[in-house]
Structures are given as structure tokens and as C-alpha cells.
C-alpha positions in Angstrom: -20.9 74.9 -11.8 -20.1 78.8 -11.1 -18.2 80.9 -13.5 -15.6 83.3 -12.5 -12.8 85.5 -15.1 -11.0 88.7 -14.7 -12.0 91.5 -16.7 -9.9 94.9 -17.6 -12.0 97.8 -17.5 -10.9 101.2 -18.2 -7.3 100.1 -17.4 -9.0 98.6 -14.0 -8.8 95.0 -13.8 -12.3 93.4 -12.1 -13.2 89.9 -11.8 -16.6 88.6 -12.4 -18.4 86.0 -11.3 -22.0 83.9 -12.7 -24.1 81.9 -11.5 -26.3 80.3 -14.6 -23.9 77.0 -15.8 -23.9 78.1 -20.1 -24.3 74.5 -20.7 -26.8 73.6 -18.5 -25.9 71.0 -16.9 -27.8 68.2 -15.0 -25.4 68.5 -12.2 -25.2 72.0 -12.1 -29.1 73.1 -11.0 -27.7 74.1 -7.2 -24.7 75.4 -6.0 -22.0 72.0 -4.6 -20.2 74.1 -2.3 -23.7 75.7 -0.3 -25.9 73.2 -1.5 -28.3 76.4 -2.6 -30.0 76.6 -6.7 -28.4 79.6 -8.0 -30.0 82.3 -7.8 -30.2 81.0 -3.8 -26.5 80.7 -4.1 -26.6 84.5 -6.3 -28.3 86.2 -3.9 -26.4 84.3 -0.7 -22.9 85.8 -1.6 -24.2 89.5 -3.4 -25.9 89.4 0.1 -22.7 88.8 2.6 -20.5 90.9 0.0 -23.1 93.6 0.5 -22.7 92.9 4.4 -19.0 93.1 4.7 -18.8 96.8 2.5 -20.3 97.7 5.0 -18.1 100.3 8.1 -17.7 97.8 11.0 -15.1 98.7 13.6 -13.9 95.8 15.4 -10.6 97.3 17.0 -8.2 100.1 15.9 -5.3 97.1 14.5 -8.5 96.3 12.0 -8.5 99.7 10.0 -8.8 98.8 6.5 -10.6 96.5 3.9 -10.6 92.9 4.2 -12.5 91.6 1.9 -13.2 92.4 -2.3 -15.6 95.4 -3.4 -19.3 94.7 -4.5 -18.9 96.7 -7.9 -22.0 95.7 -9.4 -24.9 93.2 -9.6 -27.1 91.9 -12.5 -29.8 89.8 -10.9 -31.2 89.3 -14.1 -28.3 87.1 -15.3 -27.2 86.4 -12.0 -24.6 88.0 -12.5 -22.2 89.8 -10.7 -19.0 92.4 -10.5 -16.3 92.8 -7.6 -13.0 94.4 -6.8 -9.8 92.5 -8.1 -7.4 91.9 -5.1 -4.5 89.9 -7.1 -3.7 86.2 -6.7 -3.7 83.9 -4.1 -0.8 82.6 -1.9 -0.8 79.4 -3.2 0.0 81.4 -7.2 1.2 84.5 -6.5 5.4 85.9 -6.5 7.0 84.3 -3.3 8.4 87.3 -2.7 5.5 89.3 -2.2 5.0 87.2 0.7 8.3 86.8 2.4 7.9 90.5 2.4 4.9 90.2 5.1 5.6 88.8 9.1 4.2 86.3 10.4 2.4 88.5 12.7 1.3 90.7 10.3 -0.2 87.2 8.4 -1.8 86.6 12.4 -2.9 90.1 12.8 -5.1 90.1 9.8 -6.5 86.1 9.9 -7.6 87.7 13.9 -8.9 90.7 11.9 -10.9 89.3 9.2 -12.0 87.0 11.3 -13.4 89.2 13.8 -15.5 91.3 10.8 -17.0 88.2 9.9 -18.3 87.5 13.1 -19.1 90.9 13.6 -21.1 90.9 10.5 -22.5 87.4 11.5 -21.4 86.0 8.7 -19.4 82.4 8.8 -16.5 81.6 5.8 -16.0 77.5 6.3 -13.5 77.5 3.7 -10.7 80.2 4.8 -7.6 78.9 3.3 -4.5 80.3 1.9 -5.8 79.5 -1.1 -8.9 81.6 -0.6 -6.7 84.5 0.4 -5.3 86.7 -2.6 -2.5 89.4 -2.3 -1.6 92.5 -4.3 1.9 95.0 -2.8 1.2 94.2 0.6 -2.5 93.6 0.9 -4.2 90.8 1.7 -7.9 90.3 1.0 -10.5 87.6 1.5 -12.3 85.6 -1.0 -14.3 83.2 -2.0 -17.9 82.6 -0.3 -19.1 79.9 -1.9 -19.0 77.4 1.8 -20.5 80.7 4.0 -23.6 81.4 5.7 -25.3 84.6 6.8 -27.1 85.1 9.7 -27.5 81.2 9.8 -28.8 80.8 6.9 -27.8 77.9 4.9 -27.9 75.9 7.6 -24.5 74.0 8.6 -26.4 70.6 8.0 -27.2 71.9 4.8 -23.5 72.8 3.9 -22.0 69.3 5.3 -25.2 67.0 4.3 -25.0 68.4 0.1 -20.8 67.4 0.7 -21.6 64.3 2.1 -19.1 65.4 4.4 -18.4 67.2 7.8 -17.2 70.4 7.3 -14.8 71.7 9.7 -13.6 75.0 10.3 -9.3 75.8 10.3 -7.1 77.5 11.6 -7.0 80.6 9.3 -3.8 81.6 10.9 -2.0 78.8 11.4 -3.1 78.0 7.5 -1.4 81.5 6.2 1.7 81.3 8.1 2.6 77.5 6.7 1.3 78.5 3.3 3.7 81.5 3.9 6.6 79.4 5.2 6.8 76.9 2.0 6.7 79.8 0.2 9.4 81.3 1.4 11.6 77.8 1.5 10.7 77.3 -2.4 12.2 81.2 -3.1 15.3 80.3 -0.7 16.0 77.0 -2.6 15.4 78.6 -6.0 18.2 81.4 -5.1 20.5 78.6 -4.0 19.7 76.8 -6.8 20.2 79.7 -9.4 23.6 80.8 -7.3 25.1 77.6 -7.6 24.5 77.2 -11.2 25.6 80.9 -11.7 28.7 80.2 -10.3 29.4 77.1 -12.4 28.5 79.0 -15.3 31.5 81.5 -14.3 33.8 78.9 -13.9 33.1 77.1 -16.9 33.5 80.2 -18.9 36.7 81.0 -17.0 38.8 77.8 -17.3 37.9 77.7 -21.0 39.6 81.5 -21.2 42.3 79.8 -19.2 43.0 76.9 -21.9 43.1 79.7 -24.4 
């Protein structure tokens, strides 16, 4: 029942996220992912972003930023503003993903998970949809189903969803998403070339008849 929207501010895109349901629906009295009420869910996600924004050197290979920057927080309205870091891997242009190698994706996933572990954050929904790309930079987003220092407990997470949440192989998920998008790109290129060739042949045949 939370909401998110992309806003243009002084020529820069940002992401605004709120935890108050404007329609005041009964089912929105708690977050269906974390099992927390809106004020608690808001405080948890802000705390996670603040923790992940802290400088943390895991290894030389893991230099750079892997998570959104927390820009502003508005505790009264239960909203915060974070950096806009692109579109998710299932919706982004396939050419952007195909420029990355499987090694790039594996390194990113390994580093992101290492930093999460060092920050005592567990993200239970690491997948391609919760990974965005801008240029050649990847970023992990969406901490609705996550814990910080063991809070909330995994029992709360699974019970609220009425199912057991199992962590996936993040690196493999990214590689599979890339393979699917690149295959679609190749297929589209083949079809475009075929149709373009047929159009040229049709034009040539018409000219010869004339």
C-alpha cells in the first residue's frame, strides 16, 4: 500500500516513496511484505538506506555505489526521497544489459551481497526486477522485504505472507535475466533484418516490372 513515483527536480530525477495510503484502505494498516505498520516499515527502510549509505570497504573489487542514495526524509509524512538509478532489468533496453558480461553481473551480485552482510542487512527479494541499470551501473533497490540487525524476524516475514520466503541465487538471477533480454534483442534484430530485406526485394521487383 506504499506508493512510489519518479519526480524531476531541477533537471534531476529522484524517487519519492511514501508509506501512508491516501485512500486509507483497511488492508493497508500494515505492510504486506514486512508485516510492519506504516510508521515502522518507513523507519526500517530509512534506517536500511542510511546504513547502506555509510562508507564500507569490503574489498578492492567492490568499490563504488551499489544502493540508492537517501537524499531526504520526511518523518511526519512517512515519505523519503532517494536517488533515481534507472529502470529495472526486466524493463530496461536490452542493449544496456547486453553490454555487460556475465562476469560483470556476477561481480556486482557478489559485492552487493557482501556489503549487505557487512551492514547486517538481509534483502529477501534480490532479483532482476529489484535491480536497476543506468548506463553501465547497476543498483539494488526495494527493501520492503528486508531485515536490519535481525529485525523484523524471518518468522514475521514469512507468516505475514503466508508462505516461506527463500533467498535466491542473485548472480544467477541476473545472468538469466540478461540472457533472456539479449536473446530477445537478437531475435528482434533477425526479424528486422528479414523484414527489411523483403521490403527491399519487393521494391526491386516493382521497379523491374516498371
